[in-house]
Every structure is written in C-alpha cells, then in structure tokens.
N, C-alpha and C positions, 0 to 999 in steps of 0.2 A: 292493465296487464305491457306487459316489456317486451320492449322494438328490437327487433334482429339484427343489426345491420347486414345487410344489404355488401357481399365482396366484391371489389372493385378487382375488374375486366386486368387494368396491369400489373395488380398487385397478383392475378394468382397466374398469370405467365401465359396469358391467353395467346392462341401462333395466331389470332387476325391484330394486334395491333404490328406488330414485330414484318409481319407480310406487306402491308400499305403501303412501305419505303423500295419495297425490295420491285412490288408489283410496277410501278414506275417505275421502280430502274432499271427493269427486264424491258418497261416501256419504251423509253428511248433508245435502250441497243439496241432491240428489231426494230426500228423506226432509221435511225439511223442507216443498218444495215439497208433496213430497204430502197432509203434516201443517194446511195454512194454509188450506183451502177449511173445513176443521171447526171454526175462529173465527171464523166468519159464524153471523147464527142464522134461515139460509135466504134464502132467494133474494125480494126487496123488486120490492114495486110501486109503484107509481105514488099509492096512499091513504097509506103506508103515513112515505111520505115526507113526506106533508103537513100528518098526523098528529102533535097535540103531545108531545112522549113525558114523564111528569115517572114519575124515579124516585125518586122517596121514597113514591108510589103504595103503595107493596111494600115498601117500609121501615116499625117503629113505628110511627103520629104522636103519642106522647108521650113520644117523641126522646129519654127516660127509662127506660128503662123499662113505658111504661103511669104513669109516677104521677101525680096529680093536681095537685099543681107544681111547676113545674120546677125545674130548681136557679137558675139567674136572677133568678127573682126577675118572672117572664111568669106569667100563667092561665093553664095545659093545656088549659080548654078552647075559649076565643079560638086558637091555636096549634092547637088540631090543628081545628078549626070553619075557621079562618082557609086551608090548608091543603088541606082537603076543598072550602071554595069556587073555592080558584083552580087549585085539579086539572087545571081544562082549559086550564092553560097552562103551558107549560115550569117550570119552573123553574132558574132562573141560580145563585142563594142560598138561603138557609138558613140561619142562627143561633137556634136553639131559648132556645142564656142570652141572647142578645144582643134576643128577642126579632122581631128583622128579618128581610124574606120581601119576596128580588126576584125579577123575575118576569125573565122576555128575551120577545123580540118577539113578540104573536102576533098574525095574521093570521084574521080569523073566515071562515069558508066565504063566510059572501055577499058576505064587502064586498079585491074586488083591494085596491083604491087608497089603504085603510087599516088597520090597526095600530094592537098600542095594547103598553104593557109597566108592568106594578101593580107598586111597594111598599107593603109591609103595616109594621108595627112596634106593638107590645105593649105597651104600656107600665106599666101594673101586675098588679098581682097578683088582686087584684077584678075578678069579670068587670061590668064598668058598659062602660057606651057613651063617656065620654071614655081608655077606657084599650085604642082600636087608634083608629088615624091609616095613614091608605090615600087615600093616592100616585095617579091615574090619569095615565099623558099617554099623548100621540096626535100620530102622526105620518100626516100624509096627502100618497101618491105624488102628484106634480108634472113630468112630466117625467119625467129617471132619478132625481129624491132626490128625500130623505123630505125632507117641512117639521113642524115641530111645530105643531100646533096640539089649542087647547083640548079636552078632551071638553063633553057635553053636562056641565051644568051640574049633577045628579041621580043623573050614573054613580058617583061613588065615596061616594056616599048609603044610592047605591042598594046597595050592592056591600055596605058594613057593617053596614045594617042584615038584609041577609040573613045575614051572620057571624054575627053578635049571635044570631038566631036559633038559628041552627042550635048556637052556642054550646051558648043557655039551652036546645036538646039533649039533646044531651053531657051536661048537669047533670042534668038529668031524669033522667036513667035511669042516672042512677051514685048514682041516692036524695038528690040535691040538698045533696052532698060540698065544700065547700070548701075542704075540707083536704090 
C-alpha cells in the first residue's frame, strides 16, 4: 500500500502558526497598559501642581550619613541649615561635597507676577557668617516675558541670618561639637 504524505501545517499557510506570536504580543501590550496606572502616585489636585516639591526633604540632610564634617570641606551644620531654610523652594541641584545649592524658580503664593531663585555657596568648614554666600535672583513678569529685577536689598542678608541661626541651633543640639 502506497503512503501518502501528510500536509505540513506550516507549509499550507495555516493561520494558527502565525497567530501564536501575535497573541503573546497582544497579551504583553495589554498587561503593560493595565500596569501603567500603577506607576502614578494617585490623583493630582490643582494644589499639588502649584506646591513646590523638594525631593531632598526625604533624604539624609547630612549628605554622608549624618557626619558632622562633610567630605568636601564644608560645614555640615551650614549645609543642613541651608537645606532646611530653603526647603520651601524646589531644589534644582545640591552638591554636598562642593557646598553648592541651586534652587529652581519659585513663585510665592501671594505674588503671581514675580518669582525668585537662590544660589547658596558654603565656603568653609567653620561655622562662620563669611562661610555662607547667598545670591537671590528675582524676575517680574511684564506681559508674557520675565524680566530680571533686583530683589530688595535685605533679602539675601535676612535669609542668610536665618540659615546661620538654624546652623547654630543644630550645632547646639549636637553638644556644640565642630568635629
């Protein structure tokens, strides 16, 4: 009895072999779409969008495990006090070893037509007033553009005084140790 060859499903162009990878691809895409909302932090309200967010508030402000002296040669009390005092503004860059803190533009809730930005430099290991240099930038909105305008003369000195006061309190809370 002669044998007849059986047709091969892949050779006959059956739809079942081509749909298997497409089925898995569609399943992966669907599961990705279902998991995407899990990445969000919940519903946002209009107050969330205008409130400044400072991601450094949830991290160690000592920048190196809470040591009193940072590796870069800056005073840890001044560093932490500066972050504490400027925490109402969004921090763009903070370099603990270099002693530089740059904030992003911040618009106070009461002032809609002006915004502020600050730069803080911690220059020394000692807790001294000349170890902190603070620069305040101010812009006023004129039409659709922001125009640079000098801040009030005492703005930087008032904020620096608050930072120094906070740093002295941190040092006192630590037993007045400078090591």
